[in-house]
The first five atom37 places (N, CA, C, CB, O) and aatype in JSON, in Angstrom:
{
  "aatype": [12, 19, 6, 2, 0, 11, 6, 7, 15, 5, 13, 16, 13, 3, 11, 18, 3, 16, 18, 3, 17, 18, 10, 0, 10, 7, 14, 10, 15, 2, 0, 5, 15, 11, 18, 10, 11, 3, 11, 11, 10, 14, 16, 17, 3, 3, 13, 5, 5, 8, 14, 2, 18, 3, 6, 13, 17, 5, 1, 5, 0, 12, 1, 14, 18, 10, 16, 1, 19, 16, 19, 14, 1],
  "atom_mask": [
    [1, 1, 1, 1, 1],
    [1, 1, 1, 1, 1],
    [1, 1, 1, 1, 1],
    [1, 1, 1, 1, 1],
    [1, 1, 1, 1, 1],
    [1, 1, 1, 1, 1],
    [1, 1, 1, 1, 1],
    [1, 1, 1, 0, 1],
    [1, 1, 1, 1, 1],
    [1, 1, 1, 1, 1],
    [1, 1, 1, 1, 1],
    [1, 1, 1, 1, 1],
    [1, 1, 1, 1, 1],
    [1, 1, 1, 1, 1],
    [1, 1, 1, 1, 1],
    [1, 1, 1, 1, 1],
    [1, 1, 1, 1, 1],
    [1, 1, 1, 1, 1],
    [1, 1, 1, 1, 1],
    [1, 1, 1, 1, 1],
    [1, 1, 1, 1, 1],
    [1, 1, 1, 1, 1],
    [1, 1, 1, 1, 1],
    [1, 1, 1, 1, 1],
    [1, 1, 1, 1, 1],
    [1, 1, 1, 0, 1],
    [1, 1, 1, 1, 1],
    [1, 1, 1, 1, 1],
    [1, 1, 1, 1, 1],
    [1, 1, 1, 1, 1],
    [1, 1, 1, 1, 1],
    [1, 1, 1, 1, 1],
    [1, 1, 1, 1, 1],
    [1, 1, 1, 1, 1],
    [1, 1, 1, 1, 1],
    [1, 1, 1, 1, 1],
    [1, 1, 1, 1, 1],
    [1, 1, 1, 1, 1],
    [1, 1, 1, 1, 1],
    [1, 1, 1, 1, 1],
    [1, 1, 1, 1, 1],
    [1, 1, 1, 1, 1],
    [1, 1, 1, 1, 1],
    [1, 1, 1, 1, 1],
    [1, 1, 1, 1, 1],
    [1, 1, 1, 1, 1],
    [1, 1, 1, 1, 1],
    [1, 1, 1, 1, 1],
    [1, 1, 1, 1, 1],
    [1, 1, 1, 1, 1],
    [1, 1, 1, 1, 1],
    [1, 1, 1, 1, 1],
    [1, 1, 1, 1, 1],
    [1, 1, 1, 1, 1],
    [1, 1, 1, 1, 1],
    [1, 1, 1, 1, 1],
    [1, 1, 1, 1, 1],
    [1, 1, 1, 1, 1],
    [1, 1, 1, 1, 1],
    [1, 1, 1, 1, 1],
    [1, 1, 1, 1, 1],
    [1, 1, 1, 1, 1],
    [1, 1, 1, 1, 1],
    [1, 1, 1, 1, 1],
    [1, 1, 1, 1, 1],
    [1, 1, 1, 1, 1],
    [1, 1, 1, 1, 1],
    [1, 1, 1, 1, 1],
    [1, 1, 1, 1, 1],
    [1, 1, 1, 1, 1],
    [1, 1, 1, 1, 1],
    [1, 1, 1, 1, 1],
    [1, 1, 1, 1, 1]
  ],
  "atom_positions": [
    [[-2.95, -2.41, 23.38], [-3.26, -2.59, 21.74], [-4.67, -2.98, 21.56], [-2.31, -3.79, 20.98], [-5.24, -3.76, 22.33]],
    [[-5.27, -2.4, 20.45], [-6.27, -3.09, 19.86], [-6.04, -3.87, 18.83], [-7.1, -2.38, 19.54], [-5.6, -3.45, 17.77]],
    [[-6.35, -5.15, 19.09], [-6.3, -6.11, 17.97], [-6.74, -5.84, 16.66], [-6.94, -7.14, 18.28], [-7.81, -5.24, 16.58]],
    [[-6.24, -6.1, 15.77], [-6.72, -6.02, 14.5], [-7.91, -7.08, 14.11], [-5.54, -6.18, 13.65], [-7.73, -8.28, 14.32]],
    [[-9.19, -6.58, 13.51], [-10.0, -7.44, 13.14], [-9.76, -8.81, 12.32], [-10.71, -6.74, 12.61], [-10.25, -9.91, 12.59]],
    [[-8.93, -8.49, 11.29], [-8.73, -9.32, 10.28], [-7.51, -10.49, 10.81], [-8.34, -8.39, 8.97], [-6.54, -10.17, 11.48]],
    [[-7.72, -11.49, 10.47], [-6.44, -12.7, 10.98], [-5.66, -12.41, 9.74], [-6.92, -14.7, 11.16], [-6.04, -12.09, 8.61]],
    [[-4.47, -12.6, 10.25], [-3.34, -12.57, 9.25], [-2.81, -11.13, 9.22], [0.0, 0.0, 0.0], [-1.89, -11.0, 8.41]],
    [[-3.15, -10.02, 9.89], [-2.6, -8.93, 9.78], [-1.3, -9.01, 10.17], [-3.24, -8.05, 10.37], [-0.8, -9.81, 10.97]],
    [[-0.68, -7.95, 9.44], [1.02, -7.75, 9.59], [1.39, -7.13, 10.82], [1.7, -6.79, 8.45], [2.54, -7.08, 11.24]],
    [[0.22, -6.6, 11.48], [0.53, -6.0, 12.74], [-0.53, -5.5, 13.46], [1.41, -5.02, 12.6], [-1.53, -5.42, 12.75]],
    [[-0.75, -5.02, 14.96], [-1.77, -4.45, 15.41], [-2.03, -3.18, 15.42], [-1.86, -4.75, 16.33], [-1.13, -2.34, 15.39]],
    [[-3.17, -2.89, 15.45], [-3.28, -1.25, 15.48], [-3.47, -0.85, 17.12], [-4.79, -0.64, 14.45], [-4.25, -1.44, 17.86]],
    [[-2.54, 0.37, 17.56], [-2.39, 0.68, 18.91], [-3.63, 1.79, 18.92], [-0.75, 1.24, 19.34], [-3.58, 2.62, 19.83]],
    [[-4.66, 1.87, 18.06], [-5.77, 2.87, 18.26], [-7.02, 2.3, 17.79], [-5.51, 4.19, 17.53], [-7.04, 1.53, 16.84]],
    [[-7.96, 2.63, 18.37], [-9.41, 1.85, 17.95], [-9.64, 2.25, 16.56], [-10.85, 2.3, 18.91], [-9.76, 1.5, 15.59]],
    [[-9.69, 3.72, 16.6], [-10.07, 4.42, 15.12], [-8.96, 4.21, 14.08], [-10.27, 6.11, 15.24], [-7.93, 4.77, 14.45]],
    [[-8.83, 3.6, 12.95], [-7.75, 3.74, 12.14], [-7.67, 5.06, 11.53], [-7.74, 2.75, 11.19], [-6.57, 5.44, 11.11]],
    [[-8.79, 5.9, 11.41], [-8.25, 7.2, 10.99], [-7.15, 8.06, 11.83], [-9.4, 8.02, 10.85], [-6.24, 8.78, 11.4]],
    [[-7.52, 7.77, 13.15], [-6.64, 8.25, 14.11], [-5.12, 7.7, 13.9], [-7.21, 7.86, 15.46], [-4.06, 8.33, 13.89]],
    [[-5.36, 6.39, 13.77], [-3.89, 5.6, 13.63], [-3.23, 6.52, 12.55], [-3.98, 3.76, 13.04], [-2.14, 7.04, 12.78]],
    [[-3.88, 6.73, 11.41], [-2.88, 7.12, 10.06], [-2.71, 8.74, 10.52], [-3.78, 6.87, 8.13], [-1.56, 9.12, 10.29]],
    [[-3.47, 9.66, 11.06], [-3.17, 11.04, 11.35], [-1.92, 10.6, 12.49], [-4.67, 12.06, 11.98], [-0.97, 11.36, 12.35]],
    [[-1.73, 9.78, 13.37], [-0.53, 9.85, 14.09], [0.64, 9.38, 13.69], [-0.67, 9.38, 15.1], [1.72, 9.74, 14.16]],
    [[0.45, 8.44, 12.65], [1.81, 7.88, 11.66], [2.4, 9.03, 10.95], [1.37, 6.72, 10.37], [3.53, 8.95, 10.47]],
    [[1.69, 10.07, 10.88], [2.4, 11.46, 9.93], [2.4, 10.46, 8.5], [0.0, 0.0, 0.0], [1.63, 9.57, 8.14]],
    [[3.6, 11.04, 7.89], [3.65, 10.77, 6.46], [3.95, 9.3, 6.36], [4.72, 11.65, 5.7], [4.64, 8.71, 7.19]],
    [[3.46, 8.78, 5.4], [3.31, 7.27, 5.06], [4.53, 6.7, 5.18], [2.78, 6.96, 3.67], [4.56, 5.58, 5.7]],
    [[5.8, 7.33, 4.73], [6.85, 6.42, 4.92], [7.45, 6.53, 6.41], [7.92, 6.69, 3.85], [8.63, 6.26, 6.63]],
    [[6.64, 6.9, 7.32], [7.13, 6.43, 8.57], [6.56, 4.87, 9.11], [6.72, 7.58, 9.59], [6.9, 4.33, 10.16]],
    [[5.77, 4.44, 8.28], [5.24, 3.01, 8.42], [6.48, 2.28, 8.38], [4.17, 2.51, 7.25], [6.56, 1.61, 9.41]],
    [[7.43, 2.12, 7.68], [8.43, 1.29, 7.63], [9.07, 1.36, 8.78], [9.2, 1.46, 6.62], [9.38, 0.3, 9.32]],
    [[9.37, 2.44, 9.33], [10.41, 2.47, 10.47], [9.57, 2.05, 11.8], [11.15, 4.06, 10.63], [9.92, 1.33, 12.74]],
    [[8.39, 2.72, 11.57], [7.54, 2.24, 13.13], [6.89, 0.85, 13.17], [6.14, 3.29, 13.49], [6.7, 0.24, 14.22]],
    [[6.53, 0.36, 11.88], [5.84, -0.68, 12.21], [6.22, -1.69, 11.12], [4.39, -0.35, 12.34], [6.11, -2.85, 11.51]],
    [[6.62, -1.57, 9.91], [7.01, -2.86, 8.94], [8.19, -3.31, 9.33], [7.15, -2.59, 7.41], [8.29, -4.53, 9.5]],
    [[9.41, -2.4, 9.58], [10.81, -2.87, 10.05], [11.29, -4.05, 8.84], [10.69, -3.61, 11.81], [11.48, -3.8, 7.65]],
    [[11.39, -5.17, 9.4], [12.05, -5.97, 8.57], [11.02, -7.19, 7.82], [13.22, -6.56, 9.46], [11.43, -8.23, 7.28]],
    [[9.86, -6.84, 7.92], [9.05, -7.57, 7.24], [9.0, -7.43, 5.93], [8.0, -7.48, 7.65], [9.15, -6.33, 5.4]],
    [[8.73, -8.78, 5.13], [8.72, -9.01, 3.77], [7.53, -8.66, 3.21], [9.01, -10.29, 3.46], [6.6, -9.47, 3.24]],
    [[7.4, -7.59, 2.7], [6.1, -7.01, 1.84], [6.55, -6.66, 0.62], [5.35, -5.71, 2.43], [7.16, -5.59, 0.55]],
    [[6.35, -7.47, -0.6], [6.88, -7.11, -1.81], [6.19, -6.02, -2.44], [6.91, -8.18, -2.65], [6.81, -5.19, -3.11]],
    [[4.82, -5.98, -2.25], [4.0, -4.48, -2.96], [4.58, -3.29, -2.09], [1.97, -4.44, -2.76], [4.87, -2.21, -2.6]],
    [[4.71, -3.51, -0.97], [5.28, -2.17, 0.0], [6.2, -1.9, -0.63], [5.75, -2.28, 1.52], [6.08, -0.87, -1.29]],
    [[7.51, -2.63, -0.74], [8.88, -2.68, -1.45], [8.86, -2.14, -2.5], [9.41, -3.85, -1.72], [9.61, -1.17, -2.62]],
    [[8.05, -2.52, -3.6], [7.83, -1.65, -4.73], [7.47, -0.28, -4.64], [6.96, -2.15, -5.43], [8.18, 0.6, -5.13]],
    [[6.18, -0.01, -3.9], [5.91, 1.35, -3.57], [6.86, 2.42, -3.21], [5.17, 1.3, -2.66], [6.82, 3.61, -3.53]],
    [[7.94, 1.64, -2.3], [8.86, 2.3, -1.51], [10.19, 2.73, -2.7], [9.33, 1.19, -0.13], [10.73, 3.84, -2.71]],
    [[10.48, 1.77, -3.53], [11.44, 1.79, -4.56], [11.01, 2.52, -5.84], [11.78, 0.44, -4.86], [11.79, 2.8, -6.76]],
    [[9.63, 2.83, -5.82], [9.24, 3.4, -7.15], [8.1, 4.3, -6.96], [8.88, 2.32, -8.19], [7.02, 4.05, -7.48]],
    [[8.33, 5.46, -6.16], [7.24, 6.39, -5.56], [6.42, 7.08, -6.85], [8.01, 7.67, -4.53], [5.29, 7.5, -6.62]],
    [[6.95, 7.19, -8.16], [6.56, 7.85, -9.0], [6.08, 6.85, -10.18], [7.54, 8.8, -9.26], [6.2, 5.65, -9.96]],
    [[5.5, 7.32, -11.53], [5.14, 6.49, -12.4], [6.04, 6.39, -13.36], [4.03, 6.73, -12.84], [5.99, 6.87, -14.5]],
    [[7.04, 5.63, -12.79], [8.11, 5.46, -13.62], [8.18, 4.07, -14.63], [9.25, 5.51, -12.69], [7.13, 3.45, -14.86]],
    [[9.31, 3.68, -15.13], [9.3, 2.65, -16.07], [8.76, 1.3, -15.39], [10.72, 2.5, -16.64], [8.0, 0.49, -15.92]],
    [[9.29, 1.22, -14.2], [8.61, -0.11, -13.33], [7.13, -0.15, -13.58], [8.82, 0.0, -11.56], [6.64, -1.12, -14.15]],
    [[6.37, 0.9, -13.16], [4.8, 0.84, -13.11], [4.19, 0.94, -14.66], [4.18, 2.19, -12.13], [3.08, 0.52, -14.98]],
    [[5.07, 1.51, -15.47], [4.64, 1.58, -16.82], [4.53, 0.47, -17.38], [5.34, 2.27, -17.58], [3.52, 0.33, -18.08]],
    [[5.45, -0.65, -17.27], [5.44, -1.79, -17.91], [4.64, -2.64, -16.97], [6.8, -2.29, -18.25], [4.87, -3.83, -17.2]],
    [[3.72, -2.45, -15.93], [2.64, -3.12, -15.56], [1.47, -2.76, -15.83], [2.63, -3.28, -14.53], [0.51, -3.4, -15.4]],
    [[1.33, -1.6, -16.61], [0.1, -0.7, -16.91], [-0.62, -1.47, -17.9], [0.46, 0.82, -17.49], [-0.03, -1.84, -18.92]],
    [[-2.22, -1.86, -17.65], [-2.99, -2.57, -18.46], [-3.32, -1.73, -19.61], [-4.12, -3.07, -17.78], [-3.74, -2.38, -20.57]],
    [[-3.24, -0.52, -19.76], [-3.79, 0.39, -20.85], [-3.3, 0.05, -22.26], [-3.39, 1.85, -20.55], [-4.07, 0.07, -23.22]],
    [[-2.02, -0.27, -22.38], [-1.44, -0.68, -23.66], [-2.15, -2.11, -24.24], [0.2, -0.87, -23.43], [-2.08, -2.33, -25.45]],
    [[-2.8, -3.01, -23.41], [-3.42, -4.28, -23.78], [-4.76, -3.85, -24.13], [-3.39, -5.4, -22.66], [-5.29, -4.6, -24.94]],
    [[-5.41, -2.95, -23.79], [-6.78, -2.55, -23.71], [-6.88, -1.57, -25.31], [-7.08, -1.56, -22.03], [-6.94, -0.34, -25.4]],
    [[-6.86, -2.65, -26.55], [-6.72, -1.89, -27.77], [-8.18, -2.18, -28.17], [-5.47, -2.38, -28.87], [-8.45, -1.41, -29.09]],
    [[-9.06, -2.81, -27.93], [-10.5, -3.27, -28.68], [-11.52, -2.87, -27.76], [-10.7, -4.97, -28.99], [-12.61, -3.41, -27.94]],
    [[-11.44, -2.12, -26.9], [-12.52, -1.48, -25.9], [-13.49, -0.8, -26.76], [-11.89, -0.38, -24.81], [-13.16, -0.04, -27.67]],
    [[-14.84, -1.11, -26.43], [-15.8, -0.3, -27.26], [-16.87, 0.08, -26.24], [-16.44, -1.14, -28.56], [-17.08, -0.69, -25.3]],
    [[-17.55, 1.24, -26.36], [-18.69, 1.47, -25.33], [-19.98, 0.83, -26.11], [-18.91, 3.24, -24.93], [-20.22, 0.91, -27.31]],
    [[-20.73, 0.21, -25.14], [-22.11, -0.35, -25.41], [-22.98, 0.95, -25.74], [-22.74, -1.23, -24.05], [-23.0, 1.99, -25.1]],
    [[-23.76, 0.62, -27.0], [-24.58, 1.56, -27.38], [-26.09, 1.25, -26.99], [-24.37, 1.75, -28.79], [-26.98, 2.05, -27.29]]
  ]
}
């Protein structure tokens, strides 16, 4: 296994080239069963539970709060 360069990583990559790692992974949904298993990753869980731009993501959107944005001249 190739150790991940970043400390605190959730897992190690088994390939030197991360692009090859993603290609071998297949669909992103495979990440849960192959690597993440029982890890607590709240953001990942949110992405899995809400894959579309549903009410959950709409509540977190910034656009409704950006009401006085102007373009400099």
